[in-house]
N, C-alpha and C positions, 0 to 999 in steps of 0.2 A: 173690685176696689173702685171702679168708676161709679158704681151705684153708691158706695160709701161717700165718695167725694160729692156726688149730687145731693145726698142727704145733708152733709155738713153745710153745703151752700144753699139750702132751701131758704127762700124769701118768705118769712113768716107774715110780712105785712099783706100778702095776697089773700091770706085766709083768716087772720086773727089780729086783734089790736094788742094782744098781750106781748110783752117784751121779756127778755132775759137780762137780768142784771148780775154781773160778776163782782161780788164783794171781795175786795182785796185788803189785806192787812199784813203787818210785819210780825213775824214769829219771835220765839224766845231768844234766838241767837242775835237778834238785832239786824240780821242780814237776810234771813230766810223769808221769802214772800209766799204767803198763803192765800188761798182764795176758794170761794164756793159760790154757786150760782142759785138764784131764785127767780121765780116767774112773777111779774108784776102785771096789773091789769091793763096798763097802757103806757105810752111814751112819757118820759120824765125829763124835765129840763133844769131842775135845780135840787141840790142835795137835800134841802128841807122837805121835799116831797117824798123822800125815801123813808121807809121804816128802819128803826134800829133793828139789829139782829144779834145773834150770839153764836158762840162756838165753844168747843171743849178745850179749854185752856190747859188741861192736864196732858193733852196730846201734842202741845206746842211748847211745853216747858214754861208756861206762864201762869199756872194755877195748880193747886193741889187736887188730887182725885176726889177728895171728900166735898170739895167746894169749887167745882171745875168751870162754872159758867163764866165766860168773859163776854162783855157786851160790845159790840162794834157800831160806832156812829159814822154814818155817811158824811164825808167832808168835801169831796170833789168828784165830778162826773166827767167821763171821757167817752167818746164813741168807741165801740168795740170793733177793731179791724178783723177779728176772727169770725164773729157771727154776723157782723155788719147790720144793715137795716137800722131799726131804731133801738137795737140792743146796746147796752152800755157797760163800761168798766167803772167801778165805784171805788175810789180810795177812801179807806176808813181808818179811824184810830180806835184804841181799845181802852175799856173801862171795867171797873168792877160793877156788880149789880147795884151798888150804892152810889154810883156815879163818879167814883174817884179814878183818875187815870192810873192804869197799871205802871209799874216801873219801866217797862220797855216802850211806853208811849212817849216818844220824844217830840212828837208833833205838838202835844198840848202846851208845853213850855215855850216851844218855838212861836206858837200862835199868840201867846201872851206877850212875848217880846215884840213881835211884829205889829200887834195892836196898840202898843204903847204910843200915845200921841206924838212923842218926839221922834220915834221911828217912822210913824206914818208920814209925818211932815217931810221927812228926808227921802221918801220913795226909793228904798234900796233896791238896786237892779243887780241881778246875778246872771252870769254866763258860766255854766259848769261843764268841764271838759271830762267826760267819763271814759276812762280807759278800761279795757277788759281784755281777757285772753280766752281764745277758743281752744278747747282741748279734745283730743280724740277720746271717745267715750270709754272704751274698755281699758285703756292704758294710762288715762290722765296725763297725756303728753301733748305739747302744743300741736295744733292742727298744721299739717304740712311738714312736720319734723320727721325724720326717720325714726321709727320706733326704737327707743333706747339709745339713740344717737343724736347728733347735733347737726344743724345746717351750717352754712358758711357764716362768718361772723357778721355782726351788724354793719349796716351801711346801705345795701341795696333795697332794703325792705320798706323804709319810711316813704309813705305816699307813692308806693310802687305800682306797677302793672306787670302781669306776666305770671304764667303757671308756676314758675320756680321761685317766685318772690311774694306773691299776694295769695293768701290762703283764706277762703271763707267769704269771698265778696258777695256771693248770692245771699248768705245769711245777713250780711251788713246792709245790703241794698233793701232787702225785704223789711228789715227793721226800720230803716230810714223812712220808707213809704208808709208803713204801718203807723209810725209815730205821727207823721203828717196827717194821716187819715183820722187818728184818735183826737187830734187837736192839741197835741204837744208842740210847743215852740222849738222843735229841733232845728238847729241852724246849720248843721253840717256834719260830715264824717270824714275820716281819713285812716289809712293804714298807718300803724306805729312802728317804732324803731325795731322792736323785737318781732320777728316773724311769727304769725298767728295772733298777733295783738293788734287791736283796732281801738278807735275812739269815736265817740259821738258827742256833739255839743248841744246843750239845751239852754236857750236864753236868747235875748235878755228876758228874764222872768222877775216879777216883782214880789218881794216878801215871801209869804209862806207857799205861794204857788211854785217857787223854784223846787222845793222839796217834793211837793205833790207830783210835779211833772217828771222829775228824775226817778221817783219810785215807780211810776207807771211805765216809764220808758224801760226800766230794768225789768219789770214784770213782762212787758211785751217781748223783750229780748230773750228772757227765760223761755217763754212759750215757743218762740221761733226756733231757738236751738233745741228744744224738746222735739219739735217736728223733724228737724234736720238730723237728730241723733248725735248732736255735738254737746259737749259739757261747757257751760259758761262759768268762768272763774273771775271773781273780783279780787283775788289775792294780790297784795301789793308787790309781791316778789315771787311769782310763780316758779321761776327757774333761777336757782342760785348761780353765781358766777358773773361773767362779764356780759350780762344781759340787762337791758333797762327794766326797771320795775314799772308798776301800773299805778298812776295817780288819779286824782280828780281835782285838777287845778280849778280854783274858784275865782272867777273874774267878778270884780265888785266896784260899784260906785253908788254914791248918794247924790241928791239933788245939789247939795253944796259943791260936790266934787265936779259935777258936770257944768256948773255955772262958771262965769268968768271969776278968776282968782281961785279956782278949785284945786290948783296944784298945791297951795299952801295947806288946804284941808286934807289933801291926800297925804302929804308928808307928816302932818300931825296924827293922822290915823295909823300910819305905819309905825310911828313912834310908840303909840299906845299898844299896837299888836306886838311889838318887840318886848315890851314890859310884861306881857302876859304869855310869852312864847311857850313856857312849860305847860300852862293850863290848856292852851290850844292844841299843842302836840298830844297831850293826853287824851283829847276828845276827837282827834283827826283820823282814827282808824286803827284797827288791830294789826299788829305786824309791821307797822310803818317803820320801825327801826331797821328792818331788813332792806328797806328800799332807800331810806334817807341816810346813805353812807357818805355822801359828798363826792362819790365816784361817778355816778350816772345822773348828771343834771341835779339841780336843787342843792342847797347846802346841807350839811350833815345834821342829824336830828338835834344835836345840842347847841347849834350855832344858829343865830338869827342874823341874816344879811339881807339888804335890799339894794337894788341897783336898776338903772335904766337899760332895758334890752338885755338883762343879764339872766340867762337861763340857769345859771349856777347859784342863784340866790334864793332865799326863802320867798321874798316878794319881788315880783318884777313889775316895773313901770314901763309902759310902752314908750317907743320914741316918739310917737305922735302926741301922746298925753304930755310929755315934757315940752314939745314944740308949741302945743296949743295952750299950755298953761292950765289945762283942765282935762277931765276924762275919767279913766278908771285905772285900777291896778289889779295884778293877778297874785293870789295867794297859792304858791306852788306846793305847799306842805301837805294838804289833805291826801290821804290814801285812797285808792280806788274803792275800798270797801267802807268809806266813811258814811255816816248817816247825814244826808243833805239837810235834814231839819236841824240837826245839831250844829253843823258847820256854818250854815247861813245865818242862823239866829245868833250864834256866838260872835261872828264877825260884826253883825250889826250892834250887838250889845257892847262889845269892847270899843268899837269906833264911835258910837253915837251916845250910849247911856253911861258907860263906865267913866268915872272921874278918878284919875290916878292920885 
């Protein structure tokens, strides 16, 4: 096994200029992350230098068997924390051979919204709080829980330390450092309210890069849990009952909100979000109705509320933002399994482009 580890950690730059590029894309469920690798003749610094590639879409639920080819376009590059050296991870999106985005390609429409001159001028910033649950592999039960049983009630686990309270910290810390190595703007981690549940935060990220960075951070976390023999779940309510669900709270601001007088712009944006509550909820993740009950933080799924420092609201405005008269707000509605391309671009579209 030590020889295997040595081979995995070989430094290719000592013997060849060639590099390995791991092409990553989103599969047919909208949440499954797929990837495959190819050899390139030398180091690459920009996605435009990378060739397009293809895969069998009939094996990912994205194309029929008789016309199965899906073309992947490289869109963003990150350093590869697993192979290291000059090797890279490549975030791609998916098209037909004729160049049309396939239905599961949510990045394409998001990129159109983020390239709108009105949106570009507002420099939308995002900070996404990605919650997730670690599960024991063979029983699909949260890490640290007695098999078929339950731990003590919630309370001691949030931001905790100790073998009886914090489960999976080695995975979490490995992910944290791997994301920093990759060039993801990961800004923090913490243990969550339900034992076996954790959170990482990415941001501030501007525009389309918020979606790219969350997807690559998810991919890296999938790879690390694969190594650890633990199952990663983005289910918004993995355990029914008196246990917190998992969300992806999305913090947001525009240039106008960050400038003097921004609080008025924030209130106007929140008013717009309230008028499109149903449309946003429909796009904020599968199974979110199991999480947004109104009993475990955040308003129930049919109610739109906002408040200052109110974690029981749909939209929370920070106390500091209120005091400064400018800043950002937090949309608490997105589920942990949301598509960050959809959520970030929809918030920008509603608050900047949409005219009620």
